[in-house]
C-alpha positions in Angstrom: 199.6 -59.5 -136.1 201.0 -61.2 -133.0 204.1 -63.4 -132.8 202.8 -66.5 -131.2 201.0 -69.7 -132.2 197.2 -69.9 -131.6 196.5 -72.8 -129.2 196.5 -70.9 -126.0 194.4 -68.1 -127.4 191.8 -70.5 -128.7 191.6 -72.1 -125.3 191.3 -68.7 -123.7 188.6 -67.7 -126.1 186.3 -70.5 -125.1 187.3 -70.2 -121.4 186.2 -66.5 -121.5 182.9 -67.5 -123.1 182.2 -69.7 -120.1 183.8 -67.7 -117.2 183.7 -64.1 -118.4 186.3 -61.4 -119.2 187.2 -60.0 -115.8 190.7 -60.0 -114.5 190.2 -63.0 -112.2 188.2 -65.0 -114.8 190.8 -64.5 -117.5 193.8 -65.2 -115.3 192.1 -68.2 -113.8 192.8 -70.3 -116.9 196.5 -70.2 -116.1 195.8 -70.9 -112.5 193.7 -73.9 -113.3 196.4 -75.3 -115.6 199.0 -74.7 -112.9 197.0 -76.6 -110.3 196.5 -79.4 -112.8 200.2 -79.6 -113.3 201.0 -80.4 -109.6 200.0 -84.1 -109.7 201.7 -84.4 -113.1 205.0 -83.3 -111.7 204.6 -85.8 -108.8 204.1 -88.6 -111.3 207.1 -87.4 -113.4 209.3 -87.2 -110.4 208.3 -90.7 -109.3 209.1 -92.1 -112.7 212.5 -90.3 -112.7 213.7 -91.3 -109.3 211.0 -92.6 -106.9 208.8 -91.1 -104.3 211.4 -88.9 -102.7 212.0 -87.2 -106.1 208.3 -87.0 -106.6 207.6 -85.2 -103.3 210.6 -82.9 -103.7 209.7 -82.0 -107.2 206.1 -81.3 -106.2 207.2 -79.0 -103.4 209.7 -77.2 -105.5 207.2 -76.5 -108.3 204.3 -75.5 -106.0 206.5 -72.9 -104.3 208.4 -71.7 -107.4 208.2 -67.9 -107.9 208.5 -68.6 -111.6 205.6 -71.0 -111.7 203.5 -68.8 -109.3 204.0 -65.8 -111.5 202.8 -67.5 -114.7 199.9 -69.1 -112.8 198.6 -65.6 -112.4 199.4 -64.3 -115.9 197.2 -64.4 -119.0 199.8 -66.0 -121.2 200.7 -69.5 -122.3 203.6 -70.2 -120.1 201.8 -72.3 -117.5 200.5 -74.4 -120.4 204.0 -74.9 -121.7 205.0 -76.2 -118.3 202.2 -78.7 -118.3 202.9 -79.9 -121.9 206.6 -80.4 -121.0 205.8 -82.7 -118.1 203.1 -84.6 -120.0 205.6 -85.0 -122.9 208.2 -86.3 -120.5 205.8 -88.9 -119.2 204.5 -89.9 -122.6 208.1 -90.3 -124.0 209.2 -92.2 -121.0 206.4 -94.7 -121.4 206.9 -95.0 -125.1 210.6 -95.8 -124.7 209.6 -98.6 -122.3 207.1 -100.1 -124.7 206.4 -98.2 -127.9 202.8 -99.2 -128.5 200.6 -97.3 -131.0 198.7 -95.6 -128.2 201.8 -94.4 -126.5 203.4 -93.2 -129.7 200.2 -91.3 -130.6 200.4 -89.6 -127.2 204.0 -88.5 -128.0 202.9 -87.2 -131.4 199.9 -85.3 -130.0 201.9 -83.6 -127.3 204.6 -82.7 -129.8 201.9 -80.9 -131.8 200.4 -79.3 -128.7 203.8 -77.9 -127.7 204.4 -76.4 -131.2 201.0 -74.8 -131.3 201.5 -73.2 -127.9 204.9 -71.6 -128.3 207.6 -71.6 -131.0 210.3 -72.6 -128.5 208.7 -76.0 -128.8 210.8 -76.4 -131.9 214.0 -76.2 -129.8 212.6 -78.6 -127.3 211.6 -81.2 -129.9 214.8 -80.8 -131.9 217.0 -81.4 -128.9 214.8 -84.3 -127.7 215.1 -85.8 -131.2 218.9 -85.4 -131.0 219.0 -87.3 -127.7 216.8 -90.1 -129.1 219.1 -90.4 -132.1 222.2 -90.6 -129.8 220.4 -93.2 -127.8 219.8 -95.2 -130.9 223.3 -94.8 -132.4 225.9 -94.1 -129.7 227.5 -97.2 -128.3 228.6 -95.6 -125.1 225.0 -95.3 -123.9 224.9 -99.1 -123.9 221.3 -99.7 -124.9 220.0 -102.9 -126.5 218.4 -103.4 -129.9 214.9 -103.2 -128.4 215.7 -99.8 -126.8 217.2 -98.5 -130.1 214.1 -99.5 -132.0 211.9 -97.7 -129.4 214.1 -94.6 -129.8 213.5 -94.6 -133.6 209.8 -95.1 -133.1 209.7 -92.1 -130.8 211.6 -90.0 -133.3 209.0 -90.9 -135.9 206.2 -90.0 -133.5 207.7 -86.6 -132.9 208.1 -86.0 -136.6 204.5 -87.0 -137.4 203.3 -84.8 -134.6 205.3 -81.9 -136.0 203.7 -82.4 -139.4 200.4 -81.3 -137.9 202.0 -77.8 -137.7 201.9 -77.6 -141.5 198.5 -75.6 -141.7 200.0 -73.0 -139.4 203.3 -72.8 -141.3 202.4 -69.8 -143.5 201.4 -67.8 -140.5 204.6 -68.9 -138.7 206.7 -67.8 -141.7 204.8 -64.5 -141.9 205.3 -63.8 -138.2 209.0 -64.7 -138.4 209.5 -62.2 -141.3 207.3 -59.4 -140.1 206.8 -59.6 -136.3 209.5 -61.3 -134.2 210.5 -59.6 -130.9 211.2 -55.9 -131.7 210.7 -55.0 -128.0 213.9 -56.8 -126.9 217.5 -57.3 -128.0 218.8 -60.3 -129.9 219.8 -63.5 -128.0 223.3 -63.9 -126.7 225.2 -66.7 -124.9 225.2 -64.6 -121.7 221.4 -64.9 -121.5 221.7 -68.5 -120.3 223.3 -67.1 -117.1 220.1 -65.2 -116.4 217.9 -68.3 -116.3 218.5 -69.2 -112.7 217.7 -65.7 -111.6 214.5 -65.8 -113.6 213.5 -69.0 -111.8 214.5 -67.7 -108.3 213.2 -64.1 -108.5 214.9 -61.0 -107.2 216.0 -59.6 -103.9 218.0 -61.3 -101.1 215.4 -64.2 -100.7 215.6 -64.8 -104.4 219.4 -64.9 -104.2 219.1 -67.5 -101.4 216.7 -69.5 -103.4 218.9 -69.4 -106.5 221.9 -70.7 -104.5 219.8 -73.5 -103.0 218.3 -74.5 -106.4 221.7 -74.4 -108.1 223.1 -76.7 -105.4 220.2 -79.2 -105.7 220.6 -79.3 -109.5 224.3 -79.8 -109.2 223.7 -82.7 -106.8 221.0 -84.1 -109.1 223.3 -84.1 -112.1 226.7 -85.1 -110.6 226.4 -86.4 -107.1 225.8 -89.7 -105.4 225.1 -90.5 -101.8 227.8 -92.5 -100.0 227.3 -94.4 -96.7 224.4 -92.1 -95.8 226.6 -89.3 -94.5 228.7 -88.4 -97.5 228.0 -86.9 -100.9 230.4 -87.8 -103.8 230.7 -85.5 -106.8 231.5 -87.2 -110.1 232.4 -85.6 -113.4 230.3 -88.2 -115.1 226.6 -87.2 -115.3 224.3 -89.5 -113.4 222.6 -92.0 -115.6 219.1 -91.0 -114.7 219.9 -87.3 -115.1 221.5 -87.6 -118.5 218.5 -87.2 -120.8 216.9 -84.6 -118.6 220.1 -82.5 -118.3 220.9 -83.0 -122.0 217.4 -81.7 -123.1 217.4 -78.9 -120.6 220.8 -77.4 -121.5 220.6 -78.4 -125.2 217.3 -76.5 -125.6 218.7 -73.3 -124.0 221.8 -73.5 -126.2 219.9 -74.1 -129.4 217.5 -71.2 -128.4 220.5 -68.9 -128.1 221.9 -70.1 -131.5 218.5 -69.7 -133.1 217.9 -66.2 -131.6 221.4 -65.1 -132.7 220.7 -66.1 -136.3 217.1 -64.8 -136.4 217.9 -61.7 -134.3 215.1 -62.7 -131.9 215.0 -62.5 -128.1 216.0 -64.9 -125.4 213.5 -64.2 -122.7 213.3 -65.9 -119.3 209.6 -66.7 -119.6 210.2 -68.6 -122.9 212.2 -71.2 -120.9 209.0 -72.4 -119.4 209.2 -75.0 -122.1 212.0 -76.7 -120.2 211.5 -75.3 -116.7 210.0 -78.6 -115.4 213.2 -80.4 -116.4 215.1 -78.0 -114.1 212.6 -78.8 -111.3 213.0 -82.5 -111.9 216.8 -82.2 -111.7 216.6 -80.3 -108.5 214.2 -83.0 -107.1 216.6 -85.6 -108.2 219.3 -83.8 -106.2 217.2 -84.3 -103.1 217.7 -88.1 -103.3 221.4 -87.6 -102.6 220.6 -86.4 -99.1 220.1 -89.6 -97.3 219.1 -88.2 -93.9 215.4 -87.4 -93.9 215.7 -84.7 -91.3 218.3 -82.8 -93.2 216.3 -83.2 -96.4 213.2 -81.9 -94.7 215.1 -78.8 -93.4 216.5 -78.1 -96.9 213.1 -78.5 -98.6 211.4 -76.4 -96.0 214.0 -73.7 -96.5 213.6 -73.8 -100.3 209.8 -73.7 -100.1 209.9 -70.8 -97.6 212.3 -68.8 -99.9 210.1 -69.6 -102.9 206.9 -68.5 -101.2 208.4 -65.3 -99.8 209.6 -64.3 -103.3 206.6 -65.6 -105.3 203.8 -64.4 -103.1 205.5 -61.1 -102.4 205.9 -60.4 -106.1 202.3 -61.2 -106.8 201.1 -58.9 -104.1 203.0 -56.0 -105.8 201.6 -54.1 -108.8 203.1 -55.2 -112.1 202.1 -52.0 -114.0 201.4 -48.4 -113.3 198.4 -48.6 -115.7 195.9 -48.5 -112.8 197.4 -45.3 -111.4 197.4 -43.7 -114.8 193.8 -44.7 -115.7 192.4 -43.6 -112.3 193.9 -40.1 -112.8 192.6 -39.8 -116.3 189.1 -41.0 -115.2 189.1 -38.4 -112.4 190.6 -35.3 -114.1 190.3 -35.7 -117.9 187.4 -34.1 -119.8 185.5 -35.7 -122.6 187.3 -35.5 -126.0 190.7 -34.9 -124.3 193.4 -36.7 -126.2 195.4 -39.6 -124.5 198.6 -40.7 -126.3 200.4 -43.9 -125.4 204.1 -43.9 -126.4 205.0 -46.6 -127.2 201.8 -48.4 -128.0 202.9 -51.3 -125.7 201.6 -49.2 -122.8 198.1 -49.0 -124.4 196.3 -52.3 -123.6 196.7 -52.3 -119.9 195.7 -48.7 -119.3 193.1 -48.1 -122.0 190.8 -50.8 -120.9 190.5 -49.1 -117.5 189.7 -45.6 -118.9 186.0 -45.0 -118.6 185.8 -41.3 -119.5 185.1 -40.6 -123.2 188.5 -39.4 -124.3 190.2 -39.8 -127.7 192.9 -42.5 -127.3 195.8 -43.0 -129.7 199.1 -44.9 -129.9 202.5 -44.1 -131.2 203.6 -44.8 -133.9 200.4 -45.8 -135.8 197.8 -43.7 -134.1 195.8 -46.9 -133.6 193.2 -48.0 -131.1 195.3 -48.8 -127.9 193.4 -52.0 -127.1 195.9 -54.1 -129.1 199.4 -53.9 -130.5 200.2 -54.4 -134.2 203.7 -55.9 -134.3 203.9 -56.2 -138.0 207.1 -54.5 -139.3 207.2 -52.7 -135.9 210.7 -51.2 -136.0 210.4 -50.2 -139.6 207.1 -48.4 -138.9 208.7 -46.5 -136.0 211.7 -45.5 -138.1 209.4 -44.3 -140.8 207.2 -42.2 -138.5 207.8 -38.5 -138.4 207.5 -37.4 -134.8 206.8 -33.8 -135.8 204.0 -34.8 -138.1 202.5 -37.2 -135.6 202.6 -34.5 -132.8 201.0 -32.0 -135.1 198.2 -34.5 -135.8 197.6 -35.0 -132.1 197.6 -31.2 -131.5 195.1 -30.8 -134.2 192.8 -33.5 -132.8 193.2 -32.0 -129.3 192.3 -28.4 -130.3 190.4 -27.0 -127.4 191.2 -30.0 -125.2 194.0 -31.2 -123.0 196.6 -33.8 -124.1 197.6 -36.6 -121.7 200.8 -38.4 -122.7 201.5 -41.9 -121.2 205.1 -42.7 -122.0 208.2 -44.6 -121.3 211.2 -43.7 -123.5 213.2 -46.8 -122.6 211.5 -49.5 -124.7 213.9 -51.2 -127.1 213.2 -50.4 -130.8 211.5 -47.1 -130.2 214.7 -45.1 -131.0 214.1 -42.4 -128.4 211.1 -41.2 -130.4 208.9 -41.1 -127.3 211.2 -38.5 -125.8 211.2 -36.6 -129.0 207.4 -36.6 -129.0 207.3 -35.3 -125.4 209.7 -32.5 -126.3 207.8 -31.6 -129.4 204.5 -31.3 -127.7 206.2 -29.4 -124.9 207.3 -26.7 -127.4 203.7 -26.2 -128.4 202.2 -26.5 -124.9 204.9 -25.6 -122.5 202.8 -25.7 -119.3 203.1 -29.5 -118.8 202.2 -31.2 -115.5 203.6 -34.5 -114.3 200.8 -36.5 -112.7 202.4 -39.9 -112.5 206.2 -40.4 -112.3 207.9 -43.4 -113.8 208.5 -45.9 -111.0 211.3 -48.2 -111.9 210.5 -50.6 -109.0 207.3 -51.7 -110.8 208.1 -55.2 -112.0 206.9 -55.1 -115.6 205.4 -51.9 -116.9 206.4 -48.6 -115.6 205.3 -45.3 -117.2 204.8 -41.6 -116.7 201.7 -39.5 -117.2 202.1 -35.9 -118.4 199.3 -33.5 -118.9 199.5 -30.7 -121.4 196.6 -28.2 -120.7 195.0 -26.4 -123.6 
């Protein structure tokens, strides 16, 4: 009933069996993966451009607001970052010498990426395109041995992708029946938002975005000249070509795929290529020959990243805690709590300790999970008046607490309609929590309708 592959959730299941189900324990899986990624990005940077690229890439990743955010989130995005870097290393080694062991590593990591997030298809497809170009395009000037290695890696990716076959029926079902009804379809302009996603918001985020963009620009197009000058060339630097091709190609293919399938282009999905962006920025550091200047630039970038990243993680991401604390304090047993839309349910419901009746709109389900199957169709088919009457009947003799946000895509203003309909039957409503738009992810209102 979700819209994602199973690997991360399987790993999380066994992690929880060992470490427990509390907030810290559950989020710690992403934290552990992120810490394990740091030496990997150093090795990847060293392979791409030497020790200076290695240290620059390590500092940029460790201080990245994007990476810090998903190191503290119970989702698969930190794992995607790790797979991308391991895949980069495995593919680089296989292209040097395509032994069976190295090709198996490429295949295994291809499978791991697909089983972690469906954007892995875009990454593998574009990587395959680059390998085919490397094997076929004379301008890349590779020898016969390199062409043969490219073909071997293409086959390894294809064989690794075949392991996805057992999950294919679930993938098809999710594609047809779940998707991303909580967001708008992808568009070309979404690519322009990627840099802001990586840098975060606010003035420090803007400063970080400008610095990162400059470093990536240098990494792709610039060369150092005589230690004091930087030359920009319209030709992409040789070392940057495959990384830049796969990074931009994956984003463009994701937009095309999202436009066709009417699915979302969401910044967090780009975690599948985010390490390539970091490596390009790290490569840009090699253009700055003066170590003192480079140290100042990296210190500035790290400072901006930490200010944004740490600040964002000290701020609440949801108003669920405030909502649940009021319900626990002031609600009575058998009061009715309604979450509209149901997407507000999981975060708040698990914190509610009083024995209230909890329902979600549109299905009147248990709020601990969201059923995404045919989501928009179910909302369209739900009669708000009938739903409200059912809630009023269940709440006879008890208060109704409505947790709502009318602005979620796909809900067709039905949460506002539900609020208005209940208000006509119970006009003495009381606002206990007001929607706070400054909350980074999940803002909501809490309205009480006394009996």
